[in-house]
C-alpha positions, 0 to 999 in steps of 0.5 A: 856391601863390606861384608859381602866383599869380605866374604867373597875374599875367603871363598874357596879356590874351587868356588872362585874358578867356578865364578870365573868360569861362569862369568866368562860364559855369561859375558859372551852369552849376554852379549849374544843373547841381546844382539844376536836375537835383536839381529834375527828379529830385525832381519826377519821381523817374525816372532815365530822364526825367533821362537823356532830358532830358540827351540832349536837352541834348547833341543841342542842344549838337551842333547849336550847336557843329558846326551853327552852327560850320559856318555861321560858317566857311561865311559868314566870321562872326567867333567874337568874338560867339559868347560873346554869342550863347551868353550870350543863349540861356542868358539866355533858357533860364532866363527860359523856365525861371522863366515856364513850368510845369515839365512835360516838354514845357516842360522839354524846351524849356529843356534844348534852349535850354541845350544850344544855348547851350552848344555855341555857347559850347564851339566859341568857347572851344576855338577861342580855347584852341587859338589862345592856348595852347601844348602845350610848356613847361607853358603849356596845363597851367598854363592848364588848372589855372587854369581848374579852380582858378576852377572849384573856387571856383565849386563852393564859391560856386555851391552856397552861392548856390543853397542861399541862394536856396532858403531865402530862397524857402521861408522868407522869401518863402514861395514855390515853393522853386526859383522865386527860383533860376530867376529869379536864374540868367540874370542871372549872365550879366551878369557877363560884360559887362566882358569880352565884347569884349576878345578879338580877332576870329577868323574860321575858314577855310571847311571844304573838301570835302577836309576833310570827305572826309578824315574820312569816309575817315579810318582813321588816327585810330581811337584819337582816335575811341575816346578821345572816345567813351569820355569819355561815361562822365562822363554816366553818372556825372552821372546816377547821382550825382544819384540817390545825392545825393537818396537820401543827403541828401534835400533840395536845401538839404542837397545845396547845403550839402554840396556847398559844404563839400567843394569847399573841400578841393579848391580849395587842392589844384588851386591848389597843383599847377597849377605842378607840371603839364607836358605829360609828366606829364599821363597819371601825374596822370590815372592817379592820379586814376582810382585814386582814382575807383575807390575812390570808386566803391566807396564810392558803390556801397554808399551807398544802404544807408550814408548815410556812404559817399556823404559819403566818396565826395563827399570823394574825388571832389571831390579827384580830379576836378580832378586828372583833369579838368585832365589831360583838358582839356590832352589834349583840346586836344592831340588836336584838334591832331592832327586838324588835321594835313594839314588846312586848320586845326585848326577842321574837327577841333574840329567832327568831335570834337564829332560823335564825342563826341555818338555816345558821349554818345547811346549812354551816355544811351540805355543809362541810359534803356533799363536804367532802363525794363527793369530798373524798379529804380533801385538796380540800374540805378545800380549797374550804371551805377557798374560801367560808368563804372569800366570806361569810365574805365579804358578811356579812360586806356589809349586816351589813353596809346596815343594820345599814344604814337602822336602824340607819341612816347616822351615821354607813352608810359608813366606810369612814365617821367613 
């Protein structure tokens, strides 16, 4: 851990600003991700409604990322201001959530605004990551580990904050349980003010017709496309985890307290592992995490019957999820560099990636919606979802291995060699 702290102190000013802005985003996003989705499911008791709202969110993310991102390049505007644009939209979305009735039409508007802000944020964040991190010498892996270490600390603080606000609203102010939380969430983005304007300007090159044509006729990057599509299994896991959390823990306060407790465990593990990560052991760490996921899924499968199985699942996931996510983050950025080869810059590739990601996300969420409506049995639906998620996870790693073997050579070809 001491080595990791020393390396963190020597990070460039750009990386420190990127980390600070990401952590502000993640603090608000994690708090909303836990409690807003829990609120929706408690209110509607419907898997398909939750999946539909998340589909609205990811559709808006595509518009913010690719649509707005294309316009920035076309009209030669700096991406430096995108953090401000993104956080302003987030701010408006939470004010809307606090002020309006929590019926489906108003929730659709909230999820759309929330997704739009997310799309603009991620287009900007990925662009600066590709500019200021490098794939070699463990640089990108250390940066990704610092991102995840901060995220793990946020996983402790955000449910703690959310739970405290729920209790204050219910027990002290005696108002609607979630109302105080919805009013506090937008003001989290004010924490970004000291860092908003520290990054240098970046104006993406205009996207040429040859860039667009090359993606439409691209037969070479099928493995990269499948790598993106298969990552959509995360959305299925997200929906079914909300269901099992409510079934096992009953109330948002219980869920918040439990999320806080288990997050403490993984923070120290991620921070300690940060200094051991390199570009040549990503797949090995990712595979180890997937093995842990599969064990966790086995407990989740039976957690609707046995309360303690959900607790075991949560502990396993809070340890293995960051292991998986750090490797995935570094591989994602490297895959965008693959797409930049032979094109005007990396920028068309990240917009193209978002389109492919959306295809996977659309079909994953439509699968949940249709399955929930057809089966009309939430327990059966989520158990099928667990099996599908496990299969997609293994396929995702397999495609990542083949992709890195093709574009990077033998260095990342087999986990046994790492």
